Each structure stands twice: as C-alpha cells, then as structure tokens.
C-alpha positions in Angstrom: -11.8 -7.5 14.7 -12.8 -4.2 16.6 -13.3 -1.2 14.5 -14.0 2.4 14.8 -15.8 5.0 12.5 -14.1 8.3 11.2 -16.8 10.1 13.3 -16.1 8.1 16.4 -12.3 8.9 16.2 -12.8 12.6 15.4 -15.0 12.8 18.3 -12.4 11.4 20.5 -9.6 13.4 19.2 -11.7 16.5 19.6 -12.6 15.8 23.2 -8.7 15.1 23.9 -9.4 11.5 24.5 -7.6 10.3 21.5 -6.2 6.8 21.3 -2.8 6.0 19.9 -3.0 6.4 16.1 -0.8 4.5 13.8 -0.7 5.3 10.1 0.3 2.2 8.0 0.5 4.0 4.7 3.6 4.8 2.7 5.6 8.0 3.5 4.3 9.8 0.3 0.7 9.2 1.3 1.3 10.4 4.9 3.1 13.6 3.4 0.1 14.3 1.5 -2.5 14.1 4.2 -2.3 12.9 7.7 -4.0 13.2 11.1 -0.9 13.3 13.1 -0.5 9.6 13.7 2.5 7.5 14.0 3.9 6.5 10.6 4.8 2.8 10.3 4.3 1.7 7.0 2.7 -1.9 6.8 5.7 -3.6 5.4 7.7 -2.0 8.4 5.3 -3.0 11.3 6.9 -6.4 12.0 10.4 -4.8 12.6 8.8 -1.9 14.6 7.1 -4.1 17.4 9.7 -3.1 19.8 8.8 0.6 19.4 5.1 -0.2 20.0 5.6 -2.3 22.9 4.9 0.6 25.5 1.4 0.8 23.8 0.6 -3.0 24.1 -2.3 -2.2 26.7 -3.3 1.0 25.2 -6.1 1.7 22.9 -4.8 1.8 19.3 -6.5 2.9 16.1 -4.8 1.7 13.0 -5.6 3.5 9.5 -4.5 3.5 5.9 -6.0 4.8 2.7 -9.1 2.6 2.5 -9.2 0.0 5.5 -7.5 -2.9 3.7 -3.9 -2.5 5.0 -5.0 -1.4 8.4 -7.2 -4.5 8.7 -4.2 -6.6 8.1 -2.0 -4.5 10.6 -5.0 -4.7 13.1 -5.0 -8.4 12.8 -1.2 -8.8 13.0 -1.0 -6.6 16.4 -3.9 -8.4 18.0 -2.0 -11.7 17.3 1.1 -10.1 18.9 -0.8 -9.7 22.1 -1.7 -6.0 21.8 -5.2 -6.0 23.7 -7.2 -3.2 22.2 -6.5 -2.5 18.6 -9.2 -1.1 16.2 -9.3 -0.5 12.4 -10.5 2.7 11.1 -13.3 1.8 8.8 -12.9 3.4 5.4 -9.4 4.9 6.3 -8.5 8.4 5.0 -10.7 8.2 2.0 -13.9 8.0 4.4 -12.1 10.5 6.8 -11.4 13.1 4.1 -14.8 12.9 2.6 -16.3 13.8 6.0 -13.7 16.1 7.4 -12.2 18.0 4.3 
C-alpha cells in the first residue's frame, strides 16, 4: 500500500500541486475539522465508485481520523483499478498535531 505523510501532503497542497483528497470519515467528523477533501464515508464508498471514476488515473490521497478506515478504502480502490491511491499516515490526528 502506498502512503503519504501529513508533511508531504501539506507541502503538495501549499505548492498548488494537491492530489485528489478523499475523506472517508463520517459527516460529523468532517464538520468538526476538514482539509477540503471530498467527503465519502467509508460505508458509502462502494456506492460512490461511479462518482470517483473520473479520478481513476489521478493521484488520490485518502484520509480518516487515524489511518485505519483510509487504509481499508485505499485497499478497496486499488482493487477496483484505481492506479495511484495513497493512505495518509496517521490521519487527521497526525495532521492536526502538526498543523493546528
């Protein structure tokens, strides 16, 4: 599984070279804090494949709260033929500890 650190992602966002960011947390988590990703809760990911099809060959970074749900989502999308999917190591917990 490919991964990316919070620092690497932040640098990419700041340099205007951001990948597609997908947030697989729940709506209430997204409402509390988000980094402007596309919200698709993990439980809705399978039904959302059509909406993600346009990103099939794009770089995608998936994140959640700690990295577990996003790891499952990264694995799922990779198995669906998405070619460049990365899991954000440590999720929003790590991100917020570095970029409050």
